C-alpha positions as CSV (number, residue, x, y, z in Angstrom):
1,M,27.8,93.2,64.5
2,L,31.5,94.1,65.0
3,F,34.2,91.7,63.7
4,F,38.0,91.9,64.0
5,T,40.9,90.6,61.9
6,A,43.6,89.1,63.7
7,I,46.0,86.1,62.9
8,A,47.0,83.5,65.3
9,S,50.7,82.5,64.9
10,M,50.4,79.3,67.0
11,S,51.6,77.0,64.5
12,S,53.7,77.3,61.2
13,H,51.3,74.9,59.6
14,H,48.2,76.4,60.6
15,H,47.1,80.0,61.1
16,I,43.5,81.2,62.3
17,T,42.0,84.5,61.1
18,L,38.6,86.2,62.4
19,I,36.7,87.3,59.6
20,D,33.6,89.0,58.4
21,P,32.3,86.3,55.8
22,K,30.0,88.9,54.2
23,T,32.7,91.6,53.6
24,D,35.5,89.4,53.1
25,G,33.9,87.3,50.5
26,L,34.1,84.1,52.4
27,E,30.3,83.3,52.9
28,Y,30.9,80.0,51.2
29,L,32.6,78.7,54.3
30,F,29.6,78.7,56.3
31,P,25.9,77.4,56.2
32,S,23.7,80.6,55.2
33,S,21.4,79.7,58.1
34,L,24.2,80.2,60.6
35,I,25.2,83.7,59.1
36,H,21.6,84.8,59.2
37,A,20.9,83.4,62.9
38,S,24.1,85.2,64.2
39,A,23.0,88.5,62.7
40,H,19.5,88.1,64.7
41,T,20.9,87.2,67.9
42,T,21.1,89.9,70.5
43,N,22.1,88.1,73.5
44,Q,25.7,87.1,72.5
45,H,28.2,87.9,70.1
46,S,29.1,85.6,67.4
47,Y,32.9,85.3,65.7
48,F,33.8,83.5,62.3
49,A,37.1,82.1,61.6
50,A,38.9,80.9,58.6
51,I,41.9,78.3,59.1
52,G,44.6,78.5,56.6
53,A,45.9,81.3,54.3
54,I,43.9,79.8,51.6
55,P,41.2,78.6,53.6
56,Y,40.9,75.0,54.0
57,G,38.7,75.0,57.1
58,A,36.6,77.3,59.1
59,F,34.4,77.6,62.4
60,C,32.1,79.8,64.2
61,F,32.0,80.5,68.0
62,N,29.9,82.6,70.5
63,Y,30.1,83.4,74.1
64,S,28.2,84.6,77.0
65,P,30.1,86.1,79.9
66,P,29.0,84.0,83.2
67,L,26.6,85.5,85.6
68,L,28.7,84.6,88.8
69,D,32.6,84.6,89.4
70,T,32.2,80.8,90.3
71,D,30.5,79.8,87.1
72,L,32.3,78.4,84.2
73,H,32.9,80.4,80.9
74,I,30.8,78.8,78.2
75,V,31.9,79.0,74.4
76,N,29.6,77.3,71.8
77,I,31.2,76.3,68.7
78,P,28.1,75.6,66.5
79,F,29.9,74.8,63.3
80,L,33.4,73.6,62.4
81,S,34.6,72.2,58.8
82,V,37.8,71.3,57.3
83,A,38.8,70.1,53.9
84,F,41.4,67.4,55.1
85,A,40.2,63.9,55.4
86,S,41.2,63.8,59.1
87,L,41.5,66.4,61.8
88,S,44.2,65.7,64.5
89,G,43.6,66.5,68.3
90,S,46.5,68.9,68.2
91,V,44.7,71.1,65.4
92,L,41.5,70.9,67.4
93,E,43.6,72.1,70.6
94,L,44.8,75.1,68.6
95,I,41.4,76.4,67.8
96,L,40.2,76.1,71.5
97,E,43.6,78.0,72.5
98,F,42.7,80.5,69.8
99,I,39.3,81.1,70.9
100,S,40.4,81.6,74.8
101,S,43.1,84.1,73.5
102,T,40.7,86.1,71.4
103,L,38.2,86.3,74.2
104,S,40.9,87.0,76.9
105,I,39.6,83.9,79.0
106,D,41.4,81.2,81.1
107,N,40.9,77.9,79.1
108,H,41.1,76.0,82.5
109,L,37.9,77.8,83.5
110,T,36.1,77.2,80.2
111,L,33.6,74.8,78.7
112,F,33.5,74.3,75.1
113,N,30.6,73.0,73.3
114,L,31.5,71.7,69.9
115,S,29.1,70.7,67.1
116,V,30.6,68.5,64.2
117,S,29.2,66.4,61.5
118,D,29.2,62.5,61.6
119,T,32.4,62.3,59.2
120,L,34.3,64.9,61.0
121,N,33.3,63.2,64.5
122,D,34.7,59.9,63.0
123,A,37.9,61.6,61.8
124,L,38.9,63.4,65.0
125,D,42.1,62.0,66.6
126,F,41.8,62.7,70.5
127,R,45.1,60.9,71.3
128,A,47.3,64.1,71.4
129,F,44.4,66.1,72.6
130,N,44.8,67.9,76.2
131,Y,41.2,68.2,76.8
132,T,38.8,65.7,78.2
133,L,35.3,65.0,76.7
134,T,32.7,65.5,79.4
135,K,29.5,65.0,77.5
136,S,28.3,63.9,73.8
137,R,25.0,64.3,72.4
138,S,23.5,63.8,68.8
139,I,21.1,66.0,66.7
140,I,19.3,64.7,63.5
141,E,19.3,67.1,60.8
142,V,16.8,66.4,58.1
143,R,16.2,68.4,55.1
144,L,12.8,68.5,53.5
145,D,11.1,69.6,50.2
146,F,7.3,69.8,50.7
147,N,7.1,69.7,47.0
148,N,8.2,66.1,46.8
149,S,4.6,65.2,47.6
150,I,1.6,67.4,47.3
151,D,-0.6,64.4,48.3
152,H,1.2,64.1,51.5
153,W,1.2,67.7,52.4
154,R,-2.6,67.9,51.8
155,F,-2.9,64.8,54.1
156,L,-1.2,66.3,56.7
157,W,-2.7,69.6,56.4
158,K,-6.0,67.7,57.0
159,L,-4.7,65.7,59.8
160,F,-3.5,68.9,61.8
161,Q,-6.5,70.8,61.1
162,R,-8.7,68.1,62.4
163,N,-6.6,68.3,65.4
164,Y,-6.8,72.1,65.7
165,Q,-10.5,72.0,65.1
166,Q,-10.7,69.5,68.1
167,L,-8.7,71.6,70.4
168,E,-10.8,74.5,69.6
169,Q,-13.9,72.4,70.7
170,Q,-12.6,70.8,73.9
171,Y,-10.2,73.5,75.4
172,T,-10.0,77.2,76.1
173,F,-6.6,78.1,74.7
174,S,-4.7,81.0,73.0
175,L,-1.6,81.2,70.9
176,T,1.1,83.5,71.3
177,T,4.9,83.7,70.6
178,V,8.0,82.7,72.8
179,A,9.1,86.2,73.0
180,S,6.0,87.3,74.9
181,C,6.6,84.4,77.6
182,L,8.5,86.5,80.0
183,T,7.5,86.9,83.8
184,P,5.3,85.6,85.1
185,D,5.6,82.8,82.7
186,A,9.1,82.1,83.6
187,A,8.3,79.8,86.7
188,E,6.4,77.6,84.5
189,L,9.3,77.5,81.9
190,S,11.7,76.5,84.6
191,S,9.7,73.4,85.6
192,S,11.6,70.2,86.5
193,L,9.5,68.5,83.8
194,L,11.3,70.5,81.3
195,P,14.5,69.0,79.8
196,D,17.0,71.8,79.0
197,W,17.3,71.0,75.3
198,A,13.4,71.4,74.9
199,H,13.5,75.0,76.7
200,P,12.1,77.5,74.4
201,F,15.0,79.9,75.2
202,N,17.6,77.3,74.5
203,P,20.6,79.4,73.6
204,G,21.5,76.7,71.0
205,F,18.7,77.3,68.7
206,F,19.7,79.2,65.5
207,S,16.1,80.7,65.5
208,P,16.2,84.1,67.2
209,A,14.2,84.4,70.2
210,D,11.7,86.7,68.9
211,S,11.2,84.8,65.7
212,P,7.3,85.2,65.1
213,L,7.4,81.5,64.0
214,N,8.3,80.6,67.6
215,L,4.9,79.7,68.8
216,V,3.4,79.0,72.2
217,L,0.2,77.3,73.2
218,K,-1.3,78.4,76.5
219,L,-3.9,76.5,78.5
220,S,-5.5,78.8,81.1
221,N,-2.9,81.5,80.2
222,T,0.0,79.1,81.1
223,P,2.5,78.0,78.5
224,F,1.9,74.1,77.9
225,A,3.2,73.5,74.3
226,W,5.6,75.5,72.0
227,L,7.6,75.0,68.8
228,N,10.8,77.1,67.8
229,S,11.3,77.9,63.9
230,S,12.2,80.8,61.8
231,L,12.3,81.7,58.3
232,I,15.9,81.8,56.8
233,D,16.1,82.7,53.2
234,D,12.6,81.5,52.4
235,V,13.6,78.1,54.1
236,L,11.7,77.1,57.4
237,L,14.3,76.2,60.1
238,F,12.4,73.8,62.5
239,E,14.2,73.0,65.8
240,N,12.1,72.2,68.5
241,L,8.5,71.1,69.5
242,W,7.6,70.2,73.1
243,C,4.6,69.7,75.0
244,F,4.4,68.8,78.7
245,P,3.1,65.3,79.5
246,H,-0.5,64.9,78.9
247,E,-3.0,62.4,77.5
248,K,-3.7,64.8,74.5
249,S,-0.1,66.0,73.9
250,S,-0.5,64.8,70.5
251,L,-3.3,67.0,70.1
252,F,-1.5,69.9,71.1
253,A,1.4,69.3,69.2
254,Y,-0.4,68.8,65.9
255,S,-2.4,71.9,66.5
256,L,0.6,73.9,67.0
257,L,1.9,72.4,63.6
258,Y,-1.3,73.5,61.7
259,A,-0.8,76.9,63.2
260,L,2.5,77.0,61.7
261,F,1.6,75.4,58.3
262,T,-1.1,78.1,58.1
263,R,1.5,80.8,58.7
264,L,3.6,79.7,55.6
265,N,1.6,78.1,52.9
266,D,-1.6,76.8,52.0
267,F,-3.6,73.5,51.4
268,D,-2.3,73.4,47.5
269,L,1.2,74.5,48.5
270,S,1.0,77.6,46.1
271,R,3.3,79.7,48.0
272,Q,7.2,80.0,48.0
273,F,7.8,78.4,51.1
274,H,8.1,74.7,50.7
275,S,11.9,74.0,51.8
276,C,12.6,73.1,55.4
277,I,15.4,72.2,57.8
278,F,14.0,69.9,60.5
279,S,16.6,69.3,63.2
280,Y,16.1,67.8,66.8
281,R,18.0,66.2,69.8
282,D,17.8,62.4,69.7
283,E,16.4,62.6,73.2
284,N,13.2,64.2,71.8
285,K,11.1,61.3,70.7
286,G,8.1,63.3,69.9
287,M,10.1,64.9,67.0
288,A,11.5,61.5,65.8
289,K,7.9,60.4,65.5
290,L,7.1,63.5,63.6
291,S,10.2,63.0,61.5
292,K,8.8,59.6,60.3
293,R,5.6,61.3,59.5
294,L,7.6,63.6,57.2
295,Q,9.4,61.1,55.5
296,P,7.9,61.3,51.9
297,F,9.4,65.0,52.1
298,V,13.1,63.9,53.0
299,T,15.9,64.8,50.7
300,N,18.8,64.3,53.2
301,T,19.4,63.1,56.6
302,T,22.6,64.1,58.8
303,T,23.8,63.4,62.5
304,I,25.6,66.2,64.2
305,H,27.4,65.4,67.3
306,Q,27.7,67.9,70.0
307,L,30.7,67.4,72.1
308,S,31.5,69.2,75.4
309,F,35.3,69.6,76.5
310,R,37.3,71.0,79.4
311,Y,40.9,71.3,80.0
312,L,42.5,68.2,81.2
313,V,44.1,69.1,84.6
314,S,46.7,66.4,85.5
């Protein structure tokens, strides 16, 4: 991955520098999962930036060119953090203008998707902001440690195992990976029953598309349920679990979880993989129910807000 170094002189109080966090010794500014995921994403380029001569803030952004001339440019900012107790709209506007300048794109024709923590979202001051908010969503991020309850781990193992055994008895199915689901499966994956946030190739997932832990359950050789996950520094990043509407959807979902569990650990939890970052959109009711089942493992829960901005045209 190539990186640049450039300094923005848009403000005498704030300057923004593009960095390579690994070679510049600034890895501490970013989540390790973000750096890892960016290094394994092949369909878009990721940029890391520090704010301030002695960094008091940092952000990451990525960009994929539009397919058609009439399409908007879409810039994703999956991470933004500042040390200040509040962040003014003017500083956020400087960040968006810096991104537009760096990418040489017109901010009037750009949609920015920004992810911020609960605390930062509450601190944002939009009164001086020259962009308009077009959409707001929330992601729930739960950190788990399966070692917190070996008894509950074994309980879930048996529960998911029973579902997997029932699946074997009742259906003809196969397990594969998301990366293998190209044409002719693409038509099924574009079904109107599938919300964009549950799509297995959702560009917002940190888990690389070719992760061997992106599992798909096929019925009659057609993708019917899947999950998106990956291992990052021995931590399981679990981002999505989806099944098309069916009376046995819980059977399919739990069977996929058993397939995932058995790839990472065993009944006695004797392997090193026991930490998990479990994240899901608040619209995903199935993942919310699963989160309750995982409650004995929870060490921390955070809400992340996803905000979409467009330049305000008067």
